PyMOL commands that place a pseudoatom at each C-alpha (Angstrom):
pseudoatom trace, name=CA, resn=MET, resi=1, chain=A, elem=C, hetatm=0, pos=[61.141, -2.960, 27.645]
pseudoatom trace, name=CA, resn=ASP, resi=2, chain=A, elem=C, hetatm=0, pos=[59.338, 0.363, 26.985]
pseudoatom trace, name=CA, resn=LEU, resi=3, chain=A, elem=C, hetatm=0, pos=[59.753, 1.289, 30.718]
pseudoatom trace, name=CA, resn=VAL, resi=4, chain=A, elem=C, hetatm=0, pos=[63.503, 0.267, 30.595]
pseudoatom trace, name=CA, resn=GLU, resi=5, chain=A, elem=C, hetatm=0, pos=[63.892, 2.445, 27.486]
pseudoatom trace, name=CA, resn=GLU, resi=6, chain=A, elem=C, hetatm=0, pos=[62.172, 5.410, 29.219]
pseudoatom trace, name=CA, resn=HIS, resi=7, chain=A, elem=C, hetatm=0, pos=[63.583, 5.267, 32.684]
pseudoatom trace, name=CA, resn=GLY, resi=8, chain=A, elem=C, hetatm=0, pos=[66.401, 2.782, 32.528]
pseudoatom trace, name=CA, resn=TYR, resi=9, chain=A, elem=C, hetatm=0, pos=[66.827, -0.509, 34.087]
pseudoatom trace, name=CA, resn=ASP, resi=10, chain=A, elem=C, hetatm=0, pos=[67.423, 0.664, 37.735]
pseudoatom trace, name=CA, resn=GLY, resi=11, chain=A, elem=C, hetatm=0, pos=[64.728, 3.211, 37.204]
pseudoatom trace, name=CA, resn=THR, resi=12, chain=A, elem=C, hetatm=0, pos=[62.064, 0.551, 36.410]
pseudoatom trace, name=CA, resn=THR, resi=13, chain=A, elem=C, hetatm=0, pos=[60.420, -1.458, 39.173]
pseudoatom trace, name=CA, resn=LEU, resi=14, chain=A, elem=C, hetatm=0, pos=[58.320, -4.613, 39.177]
pseudoatom trace, name=CA, resn=ALA, resi=15, chain=A, elem=C, hetatm=0, pos=[55.361, -2.413, 40.331]
pseudoatom trace, name=CA, resn=ASP, resi=16, chain=A, elem=C, hetatm=0, pos=[55.995, -0.078, 37.384]
pseudoatom trace, name=CA, resn=ILE, resi=17, chain=A, elem=C, hetatm=0, pos=[55.959, -3.150, 35.067]
pseudoatom trace, name=CA, resn=ALA, resi=18, chain=A, elem=C, hetatm=0, pos=[52.772, -4.593, 36.652]
pseudoatom trace, name=CA, resn=ASP, resi=19, chain=A, elem=C, hetatm=0, pos=[50.963, -1.172, 36.422]
pseudoatom trace, name=CA, resn=ARG, resi=20, chain=A, elem=C, hetatm=0, pos=[51.945, -0.780, 32.672]
pseudoatom trace, name=CA, resn=ALA, resi=21, chain=A, elem=C, hetatm=0, pos=[50.732, -4.318, 32.005]
pseudoatom trace, name=CA, resn=GLY, resi=22, chain=A, elem=C, hetatm=0, pos=[47.461, -3.822, 34.058]
pseudoatom trace, name=CA, resn=ALA, resi=23, chain=A, elem=C, hetatm=0, pos=[48.321, -6.705, 36.278]
pseudoatom trace, name=CA, resn=ALA, resi=24, chain=A, elem=C, hetatm=0, pos=[48.766, -7.288, 39.999]
pseudoatom trace, name=CA, resn=ARG, resi=25, chain=A, elem=C, hetatm=0, pos=[52.372, -7.293, 41.168]
pseudoatom trace, name=CA, resn=GLY, resi=26, chain=A, elem=C, hetatm=0, pos=[51.850, -10.597, 42.672]
pseudoatom trace, name=CA, resn=LEU, resi=27, chain=A, elem=C, hetatm=0, pos=[50.968, -11.944, 39.407]
pseudoatom trace, name=CA, resn=VAL, resi=28, chain=A, elem=C, hetatm=0, pos=[54.032, -10.770, 37.828]
pseudoatom trace, name=CA, resn=SER, resi=29, chain=A, elem=C, hetatm=0, pos=[56.085, -12.202, 40.590]
pseudoatom trace, name=CA, resn=TYR, resi=30, chain=A, elem=C, hetatm=0, pos=[54.404, -15.487, 40.193]
pseudoatom trace, name=CA, resn=TYR, resi=31, chain=A, elem=C, hetatm=0, pos=[55.522, -15.864, 36.630]
pseudoatom trace, name=CA, resn=PHE, resi=32, chain=A, elem=C, hetatm=0, pos=[59.047, -14.354, 37.104]
pseudoatom trace, name=CA, resn=PRO, resi=33, chain=A, elem=C, hetatm=0, pos=[61.323, -14.544, 40.103]
pseudoatom trace, name=CA, resn=GLY, resi=34, chain=A, elem=C, hetatm=0, pos=[62.572, -11.016, 39.560]
pseudoatom trace, name=CA, resn=LYS, resi=35, chain=A, elem=C, hetatm=0, pos=[62.904, -8.107, 37.312]
pseudoatom trace, name=CA, resn=ARG, resi=36, chain=A, elem=C, hetatm=0, pos=[66.221, -9.409, 35.857]
pseudoatom trace, name=CA, resn=PRO, resi=37, chain=A, elem=C, hetatm=0, pos=[64.802, -12.773, 34.424]
pseudoatom trace, name=CA, resn=MET, resi=38, chain=A, elem=C, hetatm=0, pos=[61.677, -10.923, 33.242]
pseudoatom trace, name=CA, resn=PHE, resi=39, chain=A, elem=C, hetatm=0, pos=[63.777, -8.381, 31.395]
pseudoatom trace, name=CA, resn=GLN, resi=40, chain=A, elem=C, hetatm=0, pos=[66.239, -10.694, 29.859]
pseudoatom trace, name=CA, resn=SER, resi=41, chain=A, elem=C, hetatm=0, pos=[63.333, -12.899, 28.631]
pseudoatom trace, name=CA, resn=ALA, resi=42, chain=A, elem=C, hetatm=0, pos=[61.654, -9.834, 27.072]
pseudoatom trace, name=CA, resn=VAL, resi=43, chain=A, elem=C, hetatm=0, pos=[64.949, -8.809, 25.356]
pseudoatom trace, name=CA, resn=HIS, resi=44, chain=A, elem=C, hetatm=0, pos=[65.592, -12.406, 24.125]
pseudoatom trace, name=CA, resn=ARG, resi=45, chain=A, elem=C, hetatm=0, pos=[61.946, -12.434, 22.808]
pseudoatom trace, name=CA, resn=LEU, resi=46, chain=A, elem=C, hetatm=0, pos=[62.590, -9.138, 20.876]
pseudoatom trace, name=CA, resn=MET, resi=47, chain=A, elem=C, hetatm=0, pos=[65.864, -10.554, 19.513]
pseudoatom trace, name=CA, resn=HIS, resi=48, chain=A, elem=C, hetatm=0, pos=[64.555, -13.811, 18.289]
pseudoatom trace, name=CA, resn=ARG, resi=49, chain=A, elem=C, hetatm=0, pos=[61.367, -12.288, 16.746]
pseudoatom trace, name=CA, resn=THR, resi=50, chain=A, elem=C, hetatm=0, pos=[63.551, -9.730, 14.913]
pseudoatom trace, name=CA, resn=LEU, resi=51, chain=A, elem=C, hetatm=0, pos=[65.971, -12.301, 13.855]
pseudoatom trace, name=CA, resn=GLN, resi=52, chain=A, elem=C, hetatm=0, pos=[63.213, -14.698, 12.579]
pseudoatom trace, name=CA, resn=ALA, resi=53, chain=A, elem=C, hetatm=0, pos=[61.632, -11.745, 10.713]
pseudoatom trace, name=CA, resn=ALA, resi=54, chain=A, elem=C, hetatm=0, pos=[64.978, -10.876, 9.036]
pseudoatom trace, name=CA, resn=MET, resi=55, chain=A, elem=C, hetatm=0, pos=[65.654, -14.439, 8.068]
pseudoatom trace, name=CA, resn=GLU, resi=56, chain=A, elem=C, hetatm=0, pos=[62.156, -14.908, 6.565]
pseudoatom trace, name=CA, resn=ARG, resi=57, chain=A, elem=C, hetatm=0, pos=[61.463, -11.507, 5.105]
pseudoatom trace, name=CA, resn=PRO, resi=58, chain=A, elem=C, hetatm=0, pos=[60.718, -11.258, 1.264]
pseudoatom trace, name=CA, resn=PRO, resi=59, chain=A, elem=C, hetatm=0, pos=[62.317, -12.150, -0.805]
pseudoatom trace, name=CA, resn=ARG, resi=60, chain=A, elem=C, hetatm=0, pos=[62.779, -15.220, 1.244]
pseudoatom trace, name=CA, resn=THR, resi=61, chain=A, elem=C, hetatm=0, pos=[66.060, -16.821, 0.342]
pseudoatom trace, name=CA, resn=ASP, resi=62, chain=A, elem=C, hetatm=0, pos=[67.780, -20.323, 0.488]
pseudoatom trace, name=CA, resn=ASP, resi=63, chain=A, elem=C, hetatm=0, pos=[71.231, -18.631, 0.231]
pseudoatom trace, name=CA, resn=GLY, resi=64, chain=A, elem=C, hetatm=0, pos=[72.756, -19.575, 3.522]
pseudoatom trace, name=CA, resn=ARG, resi=65, chain=A, elem=C, hetatm=0, pos=[75.241, -16.711, 3.205]
pseudoatom trace, name=CA, resn=GLU, resi=66, chain=A, elem=C, hetatm=0, pos=[72.338, -14.184, 2.844]
pseudoatom trace, name=CA, resn=VAL, resi=67, chain=A, elem=C, hetatm=0, pos=[70.768, -15.624, 5.860]
pseudoatom trace, name=CA, resn=LEU, resi=68, chain=A, elem=C, hetatm=0, pos=[73.808, -15.336, 7.959]
pseudoatom trace, name=CA, resn=ALA, resi=69, chain=A, elem=C, hetatm=0, pos=[74.182, -11.699, 6.728]
pseudoatom trace, name=CA, resn=ARG, resi=70, chain=A, elem=C, hetatm=0, pos=[70.630, -11.010, 7.730]
pseudoatom trace, name=CA, resn=SER, resi=71, chain=A, elem=C, hetatm=0, pos=[71.198, -12.576, 11.104]
pseudoatom trace, name=CA, resn=ILE, resi=72, chain=A, elem=C, hetatm=0, pos=[74.209, -10.401, 11.763]
pseudoatom trace, name=CA, resn=ASP, resi=73, chain=A, elem=C, hetatm=0, pos=[72.522, -7.334, 10.503]
pseudoatom trace, name=CA, resn=ALA, resi=74, chain=A, elem=C, hetatm=0, pos=[69.331, -7.904, 12.702]
pseudoatom trace, name=CA, resn=VAL, resi=75, chain=A, elem=C, hetatm=0, pos=[71.395, -8.123, 15.938]
pseudoatom trace, name=CA, resn=LEU, resi=76, chain=A, elem=C, hetatm=0, pos=[73.648, -5.143, 15.096]
pseudoatom trace, name=CA, resn=GLY, resi=77, chain=A, elem=C, hetatm=0, pos=[70.281, -3.197, 14.026]
pseudoatom trace, name=CA, resn=LEU, resi=78, chain=A, elem=C, hetatm=0, pos=[68.834, -3.977, 17.410]
pseudoatom trace, name=CA, resn=THR, resi=79, chain=A, elem=C, hetatm=0, pos=[71.892, -2.707, 19.178]
pseudoatom trace, name=CA, resn=VAL, resi=80, chain=A, elem=C, hetatm=0, pos=[71.632, 0.670, 17.191]
pseudoatom trace, name=CA, resn=ASP, resi=81, chain=A, elem=C, hetatm=0, pos=[67.853, 0.881, 17.438]
pseudoatom trace, name=CA, resn=HIS, resi=82, chain=A, elem=C, hetatm=0, pos=[67.659, -0.012, 21.108]
pseudoatom trace, name=CA, resn=PRO, resi=83, chain=A, elem=C, hetatm=0, pos=[70.836, 1.000, 22.916]
pseudoatom trace, name=CA, resn=VAL, resi=84, chain=A, elem=C, hetatm=0, pos=[69.336, 1.328, 26.258]
pseudoatom trace, name=CA, resn=LEU, resi=85, chain=A, elem=C, hetatm=0, pos=[67.831, -2.128, 26.211]
pseudoatom trace, name=CA, resn=MET, resi=86, chain=A, elem=C, hetatm=0, pos=[70.843, -3.777, 24.755]
pseudoatom trace, name=CA, resn=ARG, resi=87, chain=A, elem=C, hetatm=0, pos=[73.131, -2.164, 27.318]
pseudoatom trace, name=CA, resn=ALA, resi=88, chain=A, elem=C, hetatm=0, pos=[70.959, -3.157, 30.120]
pseudoatom trace, name=CA, resn=HIS, resi=89, chain=A, elem=C, hetatm=0, pos=[70.735, -6.659, 28.625]
pseudoatom trace, name=CA, resn=MET, resi=90, chain=A, elem=C, hetatm=0, pos=[74.517, -7.089, 28.354]
pseudoatom trace, name=CA, resn=ALA, resi=91, chain=A, elem=C, hetatm=0, pos=[75.133, -5.546, 31.846]
pseudoatom trace, name=CA, resn=GLY, resi=92, chain=A, elem=C, hetatm=0, pos=[72.668, -8.069, 33.191]
pseudoatom trace, name=CA, resn=ILE, resi=93, chain=A, elem=C, hetatm=0, pos=[74.579, -11.018, 31.619]
pseudoatom trace, name=CA, resn=LEU, resi=94, chain=A, elem=C, hetatm=0, pos=[77.740, -9.738, 33.403]
pseudoatom trace, name=CA, resn=GLN, resi=95, chain=A, elem=C, hetatm=0, pos=[75.884, -9.584, 36.903]
pseudoatom trace, name=CA, resn=ALA, resi=96, chain=A, elem=C, hetatm=0, pos=[75.852, -12.386, 39.406]
pseudoatom trace, name=CA, resn=GLU, resi=97, chain=A, elem=C, hetatm=0, pos=[72.772, -13.907, 37.845]
pseudoatom trace, name=CA, resn=GLY, resi=98, chain=A, elem=C, hetatm=0, pos=[74.533, -14.389, 34.547]
pseudoatom trace, name=CA, resn=PHE, resi=99, chain=A, elem=C, hetatm=0, pos=[73.057, -15.540, 31.395]
pseudoatom trace, name=CA, resn=VAL, resi=100, chain=A, elem=C, hetatm=0, pos=[69.289, -16.371, 31.639]
pseudoatom trace, name=CA, resn=GLN, resi=101, chain=A, elem=C, hetatm=0, pos=[68.414, -19.504, 29.803]
pseudoatom trace, name=CA, resn=CYS, resi=102, chain=A, elem=C, hetatm=0, pos=[64.654, -19.246, 29.172]
pseudoatom trace, name=CA, resn=ALA, resi=103, chain=A, elem=C, hetatm=0, pos=[62.515, -20.384, 26.438]
pseudoatom trace, name=CA, resn=GLU, resi=104, chain=A, elem=C, hetatm=0, pos=[62.983, -17.113, 24.616]
pseudoatom trace, name=CA, resn=GLN, resi=105, chain=A, elem=C, hetatm=0, pos=[66.747, -17.507, 24.779]
pseudoatom trace, name=CA, resn=GLN, resi=106, chain=A, elem=C, hetatm=0, pos=[66.408, -21.097, 23.430]
pseudoatom trace, name=CA, resn=ARG, resi=107, chain=A, elem=C, hetatm=0, pos=[64.479, -19.827, 20.488]
pseudoatom trace, name=CA, resn=LEU, resi=108, chain=A, elem=C, hetatm=0, pos=[67.081, -17.312, 19.760]
pseudoatom trace, name=CA, resn=ALA, resi=109, chain=A, elem=C, hetatm=0, pos=[69.782, -19.985, 19.965]
pseudoatom trace, name=CA, resn=GLU, resi=110, chain=A, elem=C, hetatm=0, pos=[67.806, -22.222, 17.660]
pseudoatom trace, name=CA, resn=LEU, resi=111, chain=A, elem=C, hetatm=0, pos=[67.607, -19.490, 14.931]
pseudoatom trace, name=CA, resn=LEU, resi=112, chain=A, elem=C, hetatm=0, pos=[71.322, -18.669, 15.196]
pseudoatom trace, name=CA, resn=ARG, resi=113, chain=A, elem=C, hetatm=0, pos=[71.956, -22.389, 14.893]
pseudoatom trace, name=CA, resn=GLU, resi=114, chain=A, elem=C, hetatm=0, pos=[69.719, -22.538, 11.973]
pseudoatom trace, name=CA, resn=ALA, resi=115, chain=A, elem=C, hetatm=0, pos=[71.638, -19.708, 10.283]
pseudoatom trace, name=CA, resn=MET, resi=116, chain=A, elem=C, hetatm=0, pos=[74.914, -21.606, 10.795]
pseudoatom trace, name=CA, resn=GLU, resi=117, chain=A, elem=C, hetatm=0, pos=[73.568, -24.762, 9.465]
pseudoatom trace, name=CA, resn=ARG, resi=118, chain=A, elem=C, hetatm=0, pos=[72.069, -22.898, 6.311]
pseudoatom trace, name=CA, resn=TYR, resi=119, chain=A, elem=C, hetatm=0, pos=[75.342, -21.172, 5.933]
pseudoatom trace, name=CA, resn=GLY, resi=120, chain=A, elem=C, hetatm=0, pos=[76.937, -24.676, 5.514]
pseudoatom trace, name=CA, resn=SER, resi=121, chain=A, elem=C, hetatm=0, pos=[78.873, -25.103, 8.733]
pseudoatom trace, name=CA, resn=ASP, resi=122, chain=A, elem=C, hetatm=0, pos=[80.555, -28.539, 9.153]
pseudoatom trace, name=CA, resn=ASP, resi=123, chain=A, elem=C, hetatm=0, pos=[80.280, -28.016, 13.051]
pseudoatom trace, name=CA, resn=VAL, resi=124, chain=A, elem=C, hetatm=0, pos=[77.088, -26.185, 13.661]
pseudoatom trace, name=CA, resn=GLU, resi=125, chain=A, elem=C, hetatm=0, pos=[77.335, -26.198, 17.525]
pseudoatom trace, name=CA, resn=SER, resi=126, chain=A, elem=C, hetatm=0, pos=[80.946, -24.788, 17.657]
pseudoatom trace, name=CA, resn=ASP, resi=127, chain=A, elem=C, hetatm=0, pos=[80.244, -22.296, 14.905]
pseudoatom trace, name=CA, resn=TYR, resi=128, chain=A, elem=C, hetatm=0, pos=[77.190, -21.142, 16.586]
pseudoatom trace, name=CA, resn=ARG, resi=129, chain=A, elem=C, hetatm=0, pos=[78.830, -20.565, 19.847]
pseudoatom trace, name=CA, resn=MET, resi=130, chain=A, elem=C, hetatm=0, pos=[81.568, -18.523, 18.013]
pseudoatom trace, name=CA, resn=LEU, resi=131, chain=A, elem=C, hetatm=0, pos=[78.935, -16.528, 16.057]
pseudoatom trace, name=CA, resn=ARG, resi=132, chain=A, elem=C, hetatm=0, pos=[77.287, -15.853, 19.446]
pseudoatom trace, name=CA, resn=ALA, resi=133, chain=A, elem=C, hetatm=0, pos=[80.512, -14.731, 20.959]
pseudoatom trace, name=CA, resn=LEU, resi=134, chain=A, elem=C, hetatm=0, pos=[81.497, -12.575, 18.048]
pseudoatom trace, name=CA, resn=MET, resi=135, chain=A, elem=C, hetatm=0, pos=[78.124, -10.853, 17.805]
pseudoatom trace, name=CA, resn=MET, resi=136, chain=A, elem=C, hetatm=0, pos=[77.995, -10.231, 21.682]
pseudoatom trace, name=CA, resn=GLY, resi=137, chain=A, elem=C, hetatm=0, pos=[81.401, -8.772, 21.451]
pseudoatom trace, name=CA, resn=ALA, resi=138, chain=A, elem=C, hetatm=0, pos=[80.266, -6.413, 18.684]
pseudoatom trace, name=CA, resn=VAL, resi=139, chain=A, elem=C, hetatm=0, pos=[77.339, -5.361, 20.727]
pseudoatom trace, name=CA, resn=PHE, resi=140, chain=A, elem=C, hetatm=0, pos=[79.626, -4.586, 23.577]
pseudoatom trace, name=CA, resn=ALA, resi=141, chain=A, elem=C, hetatm=0, pos=[82.013, -2.649, 21.222]
pseudoatom trace, name=CA, resn=ILE, resi=142, chain=A, elem=C, hetatm=0, pos=[79.182, -0.580, 19.851]
pseudoatom trace, name=CA, resn=LEU, resi=143, chain=A, elem=C, hetatm=0, pos=[77.699, 0.220, 23.300]
pseudoatom trace, name=CA, resn=LEU, resi=144, chain=A, elem=C, hetatm=0, pos=[80.907, 0.816, 25.278]
pseudoatom trace, name=CA, resn=PRO, resi=145, chain=A, elem=C, hetatm=0, pos=[80.361, 4.385, 26.542]
pseudoatom trace, name=CA, resn=GLY, resi=146, chain=A, elem=C, hetatm=0, pos=[83.190, 6.724, 25.535]
pseudoatom trace, name=CA, resn=ALA, resi=147, chain=A, elem=C, hetatm=0, pos=[85.065, 4.213, 23.506]
pseudoatom trace, name=CA, resn=GLY, resi=148, chain=A, elem=C, hetatm=0, pos=[82.394, 2.574, 21.296]
pseudoatom trace, name=CA, resn=MET, resi=149, chain=A, elem=C, hetatm=0, pos=[83.388, 1.282, 17.871]
pseudoatom trace, name=CA, resn=PRO, resi=150, chain=A, elem=C, hetatm=0, pos=[81.672, 2.300, 14.691]
pseudoatom trace, name=CA, resn=LEU, resi=151, chain=A, elem=C, hetatm=0, pos=[78.997, -0.218, 13.619]
pseudoatom trace, name=CA, resn=VAL, resi=152, chain=A, elem=C, hetatm=0, pos=[80.189, -0.074, 10.006]
pseudoatom trace, name=CA, resn=LYS, resi=153, chain=A, elem=C, hetatm=0, pos=[83.718, -1.357, 10.958]
pseudoatom trace, name=CA, resn=LEU, resi=154, chain=A, elem=C, hetatm=0, pos=[82.290, -4.221, 13.201]
pseudoatom trace, name=CA, resn=ARG, resi=155, chain=A, elem=C, hetatm=0, pos=[79.958, -5.292, 10.377]
pseudoatom trace, name=CA, resn=GLU, resi=156, chain=A, elem=C, hetatm=0, pos=[82.699, -5.307, 7.942]
pseudoatom trace, name=CA, resn=GLU, resi=157, chain=A, elem=C, hetatm=0, pos=[84.906, -7.528, 10.200]
pseudoatom trace, name=CA, resn=LEU, resi=158, chain=A, elem=C, hetatm=0, pos=[82.070, -9.981, 10.781]
pseudoatom trace, name=CA, resn=PHE, resi=159, chain=A, elem=C, hetatm=0, pos=[81.109, -10.111, 7.030]
pseudoatom trace, name=CA, resn=GLN, resi=160, chain=A, elem=C, hetatm=0, pos=[84.713, -10.646, 6.112]
pseudoatom trace, name=CA, resn=ARG, resi=161, chain=A, elem=C, hetatm=0, pos=[85.184, -13.263, 8.633]
pseudoatom trace, name=CA, resn=TYR, resi=162, chain=A, elem=C, hetatm=0, pos=[82.193, -15.403, 7.206]
pseudoatom trace, name=CA, resn=GLY, resi=163, chain=A, elem=C, hetatm=0, pos=[82.922, -14.305, 3.516]
pseudoatom trace, name=CA, resn=LEU, resi=164, chain=A, elem=C, hetatm=0, pos=[79.626, -12.418, 3.144]
pseudoatom trace, name=CA, resn=ASP, resi=165, chain=A, elem=C, hetatm=0, pos=[78.836, -9.921, 0.520]
pseudoatom trace, name=CA, resn=PRO, resi=166, chain=A, elem=C, hetatm=0, pos=[77.955, -6.625, 2.162]
pseudoatom trace, name=CA, resn=GLY, resi=167, chain=A, elem=C, hetatm=0, pos=[75.157, -6.105, -0.528]
pseudoatom trace, name=CA, resn=TYR, resi=168, chain=A, elem=C, hetatm=0, pos=[73.446, -9.172, 0.899]
pseudoatom trace, name=CA, resn=ALA, resi=169, chain=A, elem=C, hetatm=0, pos=[71.478, -7.571, 3.657]
pseudoatom trace, name=CA, resn=ASP, resi=170, chain=A, elem=C, hetatm=0, pos=[68.643, -5.013, 3.763]
pseudoatom trace, name=CA, resn=PRO, resi=171, chain=A, elem=C, hetatm=0, pos=[67.765, -5.212, 7.478]
pseudoatom trace, name=CA, resn=PRO, resi=172, chain=A, elem=C, hetatm=0, pos=[64.469, -3.992, 8.901]
pseudoatom trace, name=CA, resn=GLY, resi=173, chain=A, elem=C, hetatm=0, pos=[64.576, -0.595, 10.254]
pseudoatom trace, name=CA, resn=GLY, resi=174, chain=A, elem=C, hetatm=0, pos=[67.338, 0.708, 8.031]
pseudoatom trace, name=CA, resn=GLU, resi=175, chain=A, elem=C, hetatm=0, pos=[70.692, -0.283, 6.865]
pseudoatom trace, name=CA, resn=PRO, resi=176, chain=A, elem=C, hetatm=0, pos=[73.297, -0.633, 9.623]
pseudoatom trace, name=CA, resn=ALA, resi=177, chain=A, elem=C, hetatm=0, pos=[76.064, -0.593, 6.998]
pseudoatom trace, name=CA, resn=ARG, resi=178, chain=A, elem=C, hetatm=0, pos=[75.312, 3.070, 6.242]
pseudoatom trace, name=CA, resn=ARG, resi=179, chain=A, elem=C, hetatm=0, pos=[75.075, 4.111, 9.811]
pseudoatom trace, name=CA, resn=ASN, resi=180, chain=A, elem=C, hetatm=0, pos=[78.143, 5.550, 11.395]
pseudoatom trace, name=CA, resn=VAL, resi=181, chain=A, elem=C, hetatm=0, pos=[77.603, 4.855, 15.014]
for i in range(1, 181): cmd.bond("trace and resi %d" % i, "trace and resi %d" % (i + 1))
show_as sticks, trace
zoom trace
């Protein structure tokens, strides 16, 4: 991920990744069929770890609305904090390889489902899919070159849709609600 942030997705090769990791290129290729699956898995890992940290950070809460607010802010915060990574990730989803369903992505999905369950959803699976679609749309809207939308407005829309208090969240790395991206 560091290499992609430094040189862009296209400017990063599997050889560069292997060199940075101190591993043989063949070993990298043994575990990943290509750069795209490796990259998508790494970004999904960053996302699920960030989301899990947001859901569990002190003071830990049992308030499902606050958990959902923290979840939304975690994803929006990653978009603002790592725009190059998130832009490359979203572009990869739209490529021929599509959406990579790896263990890291599955963990991210579990956490988002948990957020919807704790929120009190009557149909967790459908509501999880809608939340995922809305957050992906918000990420695209923030990152769209030349026509990006302000994070503050997108956050307000998501919080309003789910009836969340904007004061709930205190995301790691700053407060996206106050950023005007």
